[in-house]
C-alpha positions, 0 to 999 in steps of 0.5 A, spaced: 500 500 500 503 506 497 504 512 502 498 516 499 493 511 501 496 510 508 494 517 510 487 517 507 481 515 511 480 508 512 475 504 508 469 502 513 468 495 510 463 491 514 462 497 519 455 499 520 455 504 526 455 511 524 459 514 530 464 509 529 465 511 522 465 518 524 470 518 530 475 513 528 477 516 521 473 512 516 471 514 510 463 516 510 459 518 504 454 523 506 447 521 507 445 526 513 440 530 508 435 524 509 434 527 516 432 533 513 427 530 508 424 525 513 422 531 518 419 535 512 416 529 508 413 527 515 410 520 516 408 517 523 411 510 521 416 510 515 418 503 512 424 503 507 425 497 503 431 496 500 436 490 498 441 487 503 447 491 503 445 498 501 446 502 507 439 501 511 443 499 518 448 505 517 442 510 516 438 507 522 445 508 526 445 515 523 438 517 525 439 514 532 446 518 533 442 525 531 436 524 535 437 521 541 438 525 548 445 525 550 448 524 543 455 527 541 453 532 536 460 533 534 459 527 529 455 531 524 460 537 524 461 538 516 456 534 514 450 536 510 445 536 515 449 541 520 448 547 515 440 546 517 441 550 523 434 551 525 432 544 524 439 541 528 437 546 534 430 543 534 431 536 533 438 534 534 439 530 541 432 532 543 428 525 543 428 518 547 430 513 542 428 506 542 433 502 537 433 495 535 435 491 529 432 484 528 437 481 523 439 476 529 432 474 531 433 466 528 432 460 531 430 452 529 423 453 533 419 458 535 421 458 542 428 459 541 426 465 536 422 468 541 428 467 546 432 471 541 427 477 540 426 477 548 433 478 549 434 483 544 428 487 547 431 486 554 438 488 552 435 495 549 431 496 555 437 495 560 440 501 556 435 505 560 436 503 567 436 510 570 428 509 569 429 505 576 431 512 579 426 516 576 423 521 580 417 522 575 415 514 575 411 511 580 413 505 583 408 501 579 411 504 573 418 502 575 415 495 577 412 494 570 419 496 567 422 491 571 418 486 567 422 488 561 429 487 564 428 481 569 433 475 568 431 468 568 433 463 572 439 461 568 442 468 569 445 468 562 442 475 560 435 471 557 429 475 560 424 472 563 418 476 559 411 473 559 407 473 553 403 479 554 410 483 557 413 481 550 408 483 546 407 490 549 414 491 551 416 496 545 409 500 547 411 499 555 418 502 554 416 508 550 411 510 555 416 510 560 421 514 557 416 519 555 413 519 562 420 520 564 423 525 559 416 529 557 418 527 550 415 523 545 419 517 543 422 515 536 422 508 535 427 505 530 427 498 527 432 495 522 431 489 518 424 488 521 422 482 516 428 477 518 424 474 523 419 472 518 423 470 513 427 465 518 420 463 521 418 461 514 424 457 513 424 453 519 416 452 519 413 456 525 411 462 521 404 463 523 406 463 531 412 469 529 407 473 525 402 473 530 407 475 535 410 481 531 403 483 528 401 484 535 407 487 538 407 492 532 400 494 533 401 496 540 408 500 538 406 503 532 398 504 532 395 505 539 401 508 542 400 515 544 408 516 546 410 515 539 413 521 535 415 517 529 418 510 527 422 508 522 423 501 519 427 498 514 427 491 511 428 487 504 421 486 503 414 490 504 410 485 507 403 485 505 398 489 510 394 484 512 400 479 514 403 484 519 401 491 519 393 490 520 390 496 521 396 501 521 393 506 516 399 511 518 404 507 514 408 510 509 412 505 505 418 508 501 420 502 496 425 501 491 420 504 486 419 511 490 422 517 488 422 520 495 429 518 499 431 515 492 438 517 493 439 515 500 440 508 500 446 506 495 452 510 492 450 515 486 455 515 480 458 522 483 459 519 490 463 513 487 467 517 482 469 522 489 471 516 493 475 513 487 479 519 486 480 520 494 483 513 494 487 514 487 483 509 484 479 513 478 482 509 473 478 503 475 472 507 474 469 503 468 470 496 472 467 498 478 461 501 474 460 495 470 460 490 476 457 494 481 452 499 478 446 499 475 440 499 480 435 504 479 431 506 486 426 511 484 429 516 479 436 515 481 441 510 478 445 507 484 451 502 486 451 497 491 455 500 497 458 494 500 461 492 493 464 498 492 467 499 499 470 492 498 473 492 492 476 499 493 479 496 499 482 490 495 485 495 490 488 499 496 492 493 497 493 490 490 492 495 484 491 489 480 486 486 484 480 483 479 473 485 481 469 479 484 462 477 487 462 480 494 454 481 495 452 474 494 457 472 499 453 475 504 447 471 504 444 465 500 441 466 493 435 461 494 430 465 490 435 465 484 435 457 484 427 457 485 426 461 479 431 456 475 427 450 478 421 453 474 425 453 468 421 447 465 416 452 463 419 454 456 416 461 457 420 462 463 426 459 460 426 464 455 425 470 459 431 467 463 435 467 457 433 474 455 436 476 462 442 473 461 443 476 454 442 483 457 435 484 455 429 486 458 423 482 460 416 485 462 413 483 468 408 485 473 411 487 480 407 485 486 410 489 492 405 487 497 408 480 499 407 475 505 413 470 506 409 464 506 407 465 499 413 468 496 414 462 492 407 459 490 407 462 483 412 464 478 409 471 478 411 472 486 418 469 484 419 475 479 417 480 485 422 477 490 427 478 485 426 485 484 425 487 491 431 483 493 436 486 488 437 481 483 433 484 478 432 492 477 427 496 472 429 500 466 425 506 466 418 508 469 412 503 469 409 502 463 402 501 467 401 500 474 406 495 477 408 493 470 416 494 469 421 492 464 426 488 468 434 487 467 439 484 471 443 490 474 450 488 473 456 483 471 456 481 479 449 479 479 449 476 472 455 471 474 450 469 480 445 467 475 450 464 471 453 460 477 446 458 479 444 456 472 450 451 471 449 448 478 442 446 476 444 444 469 449 439 473 444 436 477 439 435 471 445 431 468 446 427 474 439 425 475 438 422 468 444 417 468 442 413 462 442 419 458 449 421 461 451 414 459 449 414 452 452 421 451 459 418 454 459 412 449 457 416 443 463 421 445 468 416 446 467 412 440 467 417 435 459 417 434 458 424 431 451 423 430 449 420 437 453 425 440 449 431 436 443 428 438 444 427 445 448 434 445 441 437 442 437 434 447 441 437 453 441 444 449 433 444 449 433 442 456 438 447 459 438 455 459 443 457 454 445 463 450 440 467 446 442 470 439 443 477 441 448 482 441 453 478 445 460 477 442 461 471 438 467 468 442 463 469 448 457 465 445 462 459 444 465 460 451 457 458 454 457 452 449 463 449 451 462 451 458 455 447 458 460 441 455 464 441 461 458 441 465 456 434 462 463 431 462 464 433 469 459 428 471 463 422 467 467 418 472 474 416 470 474 422 465 479 428 466 476 434 462 479 441 461 477 447 458 482 452 454 487 447 455 494 448 453 495 444 446 500 445 441 500 452 438 494 454 442 488 453 447 483 448 445 476 449 448 476 442 451 481 436 452 479 429 455 483 424 457 480 417 458 486 413 461 483 406 462 481 406 455 487 410 452 483 415 449 484 422 448 478 427 445 479 434 442 473 438 442 472 445 438 466 449 438 464 454 433 458 459 434 454 458 427 452 465 425 445 465 421 445 457 422 451 456 418 453 449 421 457 446 415 462 452 415 462 452 423 464 445 423 469 446 418 472 452 421 473 448 428 476 442 424 481 446 420 483 450 427 484 443 430 489 441 425 492 448 424 494 449 431 496 442 432 491 441 438 492 433 439 500 434 440 499 434 448 495 428 447 500 424 443 506 427 448 502 423 453 502 417 449 494 416 447 493 411 441 486 413 439 484 420 439 478 423 437 477 430 434 470 433 434 468 440 431 461 442 434 457 448 431 452 451 435 446 456 433 441 457 439 439 450 441 441 446 435 448 444 433 452 439 428 457 435 430 463 432 426 468 427 428 475 424 425 479 419 428 486 418 429 490 412 431 497 414 434 503 409 435 508 412 440 515 411 438 518 406 443 
């Protein structure tokens, strides 16, 4: 790392605490104008839905740092909100704040998840132990507070809240804080929907949704001590599932223009960061890999990706971009979509997306976790809400959008999931795999062509789009490698060093003393004969069999394969080789 970079502010990889970033010398992209807009646009209960890793938790930490009584006002010096003098005087450090992140509320059953939730709320209540000494609260009120912080008999910071106490805990705590301070309370709930997602995965959804619904109704609907609340999550749960009767809910989703610039990095913010760290030469790469999301009217990058890649570049200027986003969570929703690809329309739509094209879909933003995967229409909506797809332009009509894969990173996620699904499909049909193996190792061009065509029809492949010809060929020989990887006893290698170049695929069958060379060509306008001729000519010209001969293989099959969309033609020549003794 060079001297200039070592003197710069540190990159906040994985840090979501606003005060830590501001006091410990980390780089901060200023999103504090969100505070001004939140107060001017005014909603009693505000729900922000964004994909994971787009700054939701950091913004919630920022709100707490600004509004909470006793806050360190200096952490906002020099930031945009500090220019709002009258607003800062009226609101900064003037409110009791209850702040929770539900991202850790998980459990194999409802009882364990309930314990996590109870402990989380109990720990937050413990921040206000001064309520036990309050001159304003009555003894009865202090006893009510004790119900929130009483440790159970295990003594392991597990709080012994009864069901009524847990359901009413946020309302109770806000009421007591309001009484003590004489000020209404701000409630911040980050990742509100994680307990619902986990409960659905572990089969206790109905119990968890009943608990969360009742808790939110008391805290957000019938709470006279509430000033305002902010919630964040990935999905906007349908009102009938959790926000029943909550008429004061202000939903701000990825399609909403209000607050569109406050989650994710804008293009100017990314350029400024790259210039600060001397990495502006990497701008085009960063944009291609991590930009492409449209929130409201603003194009944004994924902050987690930009920060992570910049961090690697500061240590290794030659670092290649990679997938940071999906490594923080699973990609189950993409897998579920691909599993639906037996439907020809769905398969065609996935192929269009991977080719960089747009598809038109109606998006349902009100979803329930127990119905997410009930239909392909719901899966499209989940992909959109969670950031695997984004929109282009405005809605053509109510709820109908042009959807695309946002960038190269997400495109790679789709490709990996497609490959994994195809490999599973190959393994399950062992008879077809055996027939393909036997055809390929005996030089049966017609049989190989017939079986490869069947694989192409069953798989999700390249569309005849604007993708460069060589990249289309890579997709086909990648599919071949996927098939060959499932044949026991065969060693296959892609882009193998052979003769005067690199052949697409080389196979070695040691037990049978057979070697195979495969060269793919994309048959533009279905010119299959010309494609096969080009492939076979290249094998001879580049002497691709040289490495197999060096290893002493006596029977060598040379395959030229021309592909166009989901059709192919296969030619084969056999060469017998006698090694010198």
